[in-house]
C-alpha positions as CSV (number, residue, x, y, z in Angstrom):
1,X,0.0,0.0,0.0
2,X,1.2,3.5,-0.6
3,X,0.1,7.1,0.1
4,X,0.4,10.0,-2.2
5,X,-0.3,13.7,-1.4
6,X,-2.5,15.7,-3.6
7,X,-2.4,19.5,-4.4
8,X,-5.8,20.2,-2.9
9,X,-4.7,22.6,-0.2
10,X,-8.3,23.7,0.6
11,X,-9.3,20.3,1.9
12,X,-8.6,19.1,5.5
13,X,-5.2,17.6,6.0
14,X,-6.4,14.0,6.1
15,X,-8.2,14.5,2.7
16,X,-5.0,15.5,0.9
17,X,-3.9,11.9,0.8
18,X,-5.0,9.0,-1.4
19,X,-4.4,5.4,-0.7
20,X,-3.6,2.9,-3.4
21,X,-3.9,-0.9,-3.0
22,X,-4.8,-4.0,-5.0
23,X,-6.9,-7.0,-4.2
24,X,-8.6,-9.8,-6.1
25,X,-10.7,-7.3,-7.9
26,X,-7.8,-5.3,-9.2
27,X,-6.1,-2.0,-8.3
28,X,-7.9,0.8,-6.3
29,X,-7.0,4.4,-5.4
30,X,-9.3,6.4,-3.1
31,X,-9.1,9.3,-0.6
32,X,-7.9,8.3,2.8
33,X,-11.2,9.1,4.5
34,X,-13.1,6.8,2.2
35,X,-11.0,3.7,3.1
36,X,-10.6,3.9,6.9
37,X,-12.7,0.8,7.2
38,X,-10.5,-1.3,4.9
39,X,-8.2,-3.6,6.8
40,X,-4.5,-3.3,6.0
41,X,-4.3,-7.1,5.6
42,X,-6.9,-7.0,2.9
43,X,-4.4,-5.6,0.4
44,X,-2.3,-8.0,-1.6
45,X,1.5,-7.6,-1.7
46,X,2.8,-5.2,-4.3
47,X,5.7,-7.5,-5.2
48,X,6.5,-11.1,-5.2
49,X,8.4,-12.8,-2.4
50,X,11.7,-14.3,-3.5
51,X,12.1,-18.0,-3.3
52,X,15.2,-20.0,-4.1
53,X,16.8,-23.4,-3.4
54,X,18.3,-23.8,0.0
55,X,16.1,-21.2,1.6
56,X,15.7,-21.6,5.4
57,X,12.4,-19.6,5.6
58,X,9.3,-20.0,3.5
59,X,7.9,-16.7,2.3
60,X,4.5,-16.4,0.6
61,X,0.8,-16.1,1.6
62,X,-0.2,-17.6,4.9
63,X,-3.7,-18.1,6.3
64,X,-4.4,-15.7,9.2
65,X,-7.1,-16.9,11.7
66,X,-7.3,-13.3,13.0
67,X,-8.3,-11.7,9.6
68,X,-9.9,-14.8,8.1
69,X,-7.8,-14.6,5.0
70,X,-4.3,-14.9,3.5
71,X,-1.5,-12.4,4.5
72,X,1.9,-12.0,3.0
73,X,5.0,-13.1,4.9
74,X,8.6,-12.4,4.2
75,X,11.4,-12.8,6.9
76,X,14.0,-10.1,7.2
77,X,16.5,-13.0,7.2
78,X,15.8,-13.3,3.5
79,X,18.1,-10.4,3.0
80,X,20.7,-13.2,2.8
81,X,22.0,-13.5,-0.7
82,X,24.6,-15.8,-2.2
83,X,25.8,-19.2,-1.0
84,X,29.4,-17.8,-0.4
85,X,31.5,-14.8,-1.2
86,X,33.3,-14.8,-4.5
87,X,37.1,-15.4,-4.6
88,X,39.2,-12.3,-3.9
89,X,40.9,-11.3,-7.2
90,X,44.3,-10.5,-5.6
91,X,44.2,-13.9,-3.7
92,X,43.4,-15.7,-6.9
93,X,46.4,-14.0,-8.7
94,X,48.8,-15.1,-6.0
95,X,47.4,-18.6,-6.2
96,X,48.2,-18.8,-9.9
97,X,51.7,-17.4,-9.3
98,X,52.3,-20.2,-6.7
99,X,51.1,-22.8,-9.2
100,X,53.6,-21.5,-11.8
101,X,56.5,-21.4,-9.3
102,X,55.7,-25.0,-8.3
103,X,55.8,-26.1,-12.0
104,X,59.2,-24.5,-12.3
105,X,60.5,-26.0,-9.1
106,X,61.2,-22.6,-7.5
107,X,60.7,-23.4,-3.8
108,X,62.0,-20.1,-2.5
109,X,59.4,-18.2,-4.6
110,X,56.7,-20.6,-3.4
111,X,57.5,-19.9,0.3
112,X,57.5,-16.1,-0.4
113,X,54.2,-16.2,-2.3
114,X,52.6,-18.3,0.5
115,X,53.5,-15.6,3.0
116,X,52.0,-13.0,0.7
117,X,48.9,-15.1,0.2
118,X,48.4,-15.4,3.9
119,X,48.1,-11.6,4.2
120,X,45.2,-11.5,1.7
121,X,41.5,-12.4,2.3
122,X,40.6,-15.5,0.3
123,X,37.1,-14.2,-0.3
124,X,36.0,-10.7,-1.5
125,X,34.7,-8.8,1.6
126,X,32.9,-6.3,-0.7
127,X,31.1,-8.9,-2.8
128,X,27.8,-7.1,-3.9
129,X,26.1,-10.5,-4.4
130,X,26.6,-11.6,-0.8
131,X,24.5,-10.5,2.3
132,X,23.9,-12.0,5.7
133,X,21.7,-10.7,8.5
134,X,21.6,-12.3,12.0
135,X,19.6,-11.3,15.1
136,X,19.8,-12.1,18.8
137,X,17.7,-10.6,21.6
138,X,17.7,-10.7,25.4
139,X,14.9,-8.9,27.2
140,X,14.9,-5.4,25.7
141,X,18.5,-5.6,24.3
142,X,19.1,-6.9,20.8
143,X,22.0,-7.2,18.5
144,X,22.1,-7.4,14.7
145,X,25.0,-8.8,12.7
146,X,25.0,-7.7,9.1
147,X,27.4,-8.6,6.3
148,X,27.1,-5.8,3.8
149,X,27.7,-2.1,3.1
150,X,27.2,0.5,5.9
151,X,24.5,2.3,3.8
152,X,22.3,-0.8,4.0
153,X,23.0,-1.1,7.8
154,X,21.8,2.4,8.2
155,X,18.6,1.6,6.2
156,X,17.9,-1.4,8.5
157,X,18.4,0.8,11.6
158,X,15.9,3.3,10.3
159,X,13.3,0.7,9.5
160,X,13.7,-0.7,13.1
161,X,13.3,2.8,14.5
162,X,10.2,3.4,12.4
163,X,8.6,0.0,13.4
164,X,9.3,0.5,17.1
165,X,7.9,4.1,17.0
166,X,4.8,3.4,15.0
167,X,3.9,-0.1,16.1
168,X,5.2,-0.4,19.7
169,X,5.4,3.3,20.7
170,X,9.0,2.8,21.7
171,X,12.1,4.9,21.0
172,X,15.6,3.7,20.2
173,X,18.3,4.9,22.6
174,X,20.7,7.0,20.5
175,X,23.6,6.3,22.9
176,X,23.2,2.5,22.7
177,X,22.0,2.1,19.1
178,X,25.3,2.2,17.3
179,X,26.6,0.9,14.0
180,X,30.1,-0.5,14.4
181,X,32.6,-2.3,12.1
182,X,33.1,-5.7,13.6
183,X,36.8,-6.0,12.7
184,X,37.9,-2.7,14.1
185,X,35.3,-1.9,16.8
186,X,33.7,-4.1,19.4
187,X,30.0,-4.1,20.0
188,X,28.9,-4.1,23.7
189,X,26.1,-6.6,24.4
190,X,25.1,-7.8,27.9
191,X,28.4,-6.6,29.4
192,X,30.6,-8.3,26.8
193,X,32.4,-7.2,23.8
194,X,31.6,-8.9,20.5
195,X,33.9,-8.5,17.4
196,X,35.2,-10.3,14.4
197,X,38.6,-11.9,15.0
198,X,41.6,-11.6,12.8
199,X,44.9,-13.4,13.0
200,X,46.9,-14.4,9.9
201,X,49.4,-16.3,12.1
202,X,46.8,-18.6,13.7
203,X,47.1,-21.7,11.5
204,X,45.0,-24.8,12.0
205,X,45.0,-27.7,9.5
206,X,47.1,-25.6,7.1
207,X,44.6,-22.7,7.0
208,X,43.8,-19.5,8.9
209,X,41.4,-20.6,11.6
210,X,39.9,-17.5,13.2
211,X,39.7,-14.8,10.5
212,X,36.1,-13.6,10.4
213,X,35.0,-15.8,13.3
214,X,32.9,-13.9,15.9
215,X,34.6,-13.7,19.3
216,X,33.1,-13.0,22.8
217,X,35.4,-11.0,25.0
218,X,35.3,-9.6,28.6
219,X,36.0,-5.8,28.5
220,X,39.1,-4.7,30.3
221,X,37.2,-2.2,32.5
222,X,34.9,-5.1,33.7
223,X,38.0,-7.2,34.6
224,X,39.6,-4.2,36.5
225,X,36.3,-3.6,38.4
226,X,36.0,-7.2,39.3
227,X,39.6,-7.6,40.5
228,X,39.4,-4.3,42.5
229,X,37.0,-6.1,44.9
230,X,39.8,-8.4,46.0
231,X,42.8,-6.0,45.8
232,X,44.3,-3.6,48.3
233,X,47.2,-1.3,47.4
234,X,47.6,-3.1,44.1
235,X,48.0,-6.5,45.8
236,X,45.6,-9.3,46.6
237,X,43.7,-8.4,49.8
238,X,43.4,-10.8,52.8
239,X,40.0,-12.2,53.6
240,X,40.4,-12.7,57.3
241,X,36.7,-13.4,58.0
242,X,36.9,-16.5,55.8
243,X,40.0,-17.9,57.5
244,X,38.1,-20.4,59.7
245,X,35.4,-21.3,57.2
246,X,35.1,-24.7,55.5
247,X,36.4,-25.0,52.0
248,X,32.9,-25.5,50.6
249,X,31.7,-22.2,52.3
250,X,34.7,-20.3,50.9
251,X,34.1,-21.6,47.4
252,X,30.4,-20.8,47.7
253,X,31.1,-17.3,48.9
254,X,33.4,-16.5,46.0
255,X,30.9,-18.1,43.6
256,X,28.1,-15.9,44.8
257,X,30.2,-12.8,44.4
């Protein structure tokens, strides 16, 4: 459904808008005041829902017991595109140079090229045909992980802001609702720092094992605050009141803290 303003300035504000929608009988366009009784769910989707092999969700028309009819459904997770990122061009060039050096028996060149290859991403991080969106929530805190350009991340944020404001009458916290780059900035969530790991020297089974993997870290300020409870003058403090307690009681005491 879409609204379009008209040039009839003399009419009341609400009459300056028309609403367009389509149903089984075709397309319609009427003044807003004439269609206030039309249920939003009665309109058909203005575009088709994408469907492809390997899809984890099932978009389309679903029967709604509330409205007594079919309503359209499309998960936000269907922003996912592409099975995997395309090969990084610079990485592919070095791969070909390694193959040529092997054919010529130049071991020194192979070793040097392998070191160069290890400094390059194997997949193109800016592949326009690849998108991923992930979501996790705990109470009123939520975190989105998005693989794509910042402009699309901003678009997602604005859509969330609009939905919360219009549907739930809630406002996003500007100080907490941030867009960060996972490889260079950590996102705070439930007291932890979440960021994408990167270490070209961490090799497992002859390949880089942690690059791009999401890591969960305890912030340094949290560690300092926790240690400060048991420190005095920069050294571990004595806990005299626990001196004569049983081992189980001491362990339980520390566990409860």
